[in-house]
C-alpha positions in Angstrom: 79.8 109.8 127.3 82.9 109.9 125.3 83.0 111.8 121.7 84.9 110.2 118.9 86.7 112.5 116.8 86.2 112.7 113.4 89.8 111.4 112.6 89.3 108.2 115.1 85.8 108.0 113.2 87.5 107.5 109.9 90.2 105.1 111.0 87.0 103.1 112.6 85.1 103.2 109.5 87.6 102.4 107.0 88.0 98.7 107.6 83.9 98.6 107.6 82.8 95.6 105.0 80.2 97.9 103.5 83.5 100.2 102.4 85.4 97.5 100.4 84.3 97.0 96.7 81.3 95.2 95.7 81.8 91.9 93.5 80.8 94.0 90.4 83.3 96.5 91.1 86.5 94.2 91.2 84.8 92.9 87.4 84.5 95.8 86.2 88.3 96.7 87.0 89.3 93.6 86.1 87.8 94.2 82.5 89.2 97.4 81.9 93.4 96.6 83.5 94.5 96.5 80.7 93.5 99.7 79.2 94.8 100.8 82.9 98.4 98.9 82.6 98.4 100.4 78.6 98.0 103.9 80.4 100.8 103.1 82.8 103.2 102.3 80.2 102.6 105.3 78.1 102.9 107.5 81.3 105.8 105.9 82.0 107.3 106.8 78.4 106.2 110.1 78.5 107.9 110.7 82.2 110.9 108.8 80.6 111.4 111.5 77.7 110.8 114.3 80.1 114.3 113.5 81.9 116.3 113.8 78.2 116.1 114.6 74.2 114.1 112.0 72.8 116.3 110.0 70.0 114.6 108.1 67.2 114.0 104.9 70.0 112.8 106.8 72.1 109.9 108.0 69.8 109.5 104.4 68.2 108.7 103.5 72.2 106.2 106.3 72.3 104.3 105.7 69.0 104.4 102.3 70.0 103.3 102.8 73.8 100.2 105.3 72.1 99.4 102.2 69.1 98.9 99.8 72.8 96.4 102.1 74.5 94.5 103.2 71.1 94.6 99.1 70.2 93.3 98.1 74.1 90.9 100.9 74.4 89.3 99.9 70.8 88.9 96.2 72.4 87.2 97.3 75.2 84.9 99.6 73.2 84.0 96.2 71.2 83.4 94.4 73.8 81.3 96.6 74.7 78.8 96.8 72.1 78.9 92.9 71.7 77.5 92.4 75.1 75.1 95.5 74.6 74.4 94.5 71.2 74.4 89.9 72.0 72.0 91.0 75.0 69.3 93.0 73.3 69.0 90.1 70.6 
């Protein structure tokens, strides 16, 4: 009997349907997508300012990106609190 090496076994199992994200996991990702995108924008801004000295416009963009991250996270937290409180009522 031929044995499958670990690397080949991993490649074979990588396409098994039970390894795919569930519908609930995909819904959770979709729900958090605005926060993920805001974090990516903030990270892009931080990377941009690492390459050169920051000017006044960069400072405004950085503050705007941080504000957007905080706003989106606050909205997600409020939605989660509303859904939990609304479900209990």
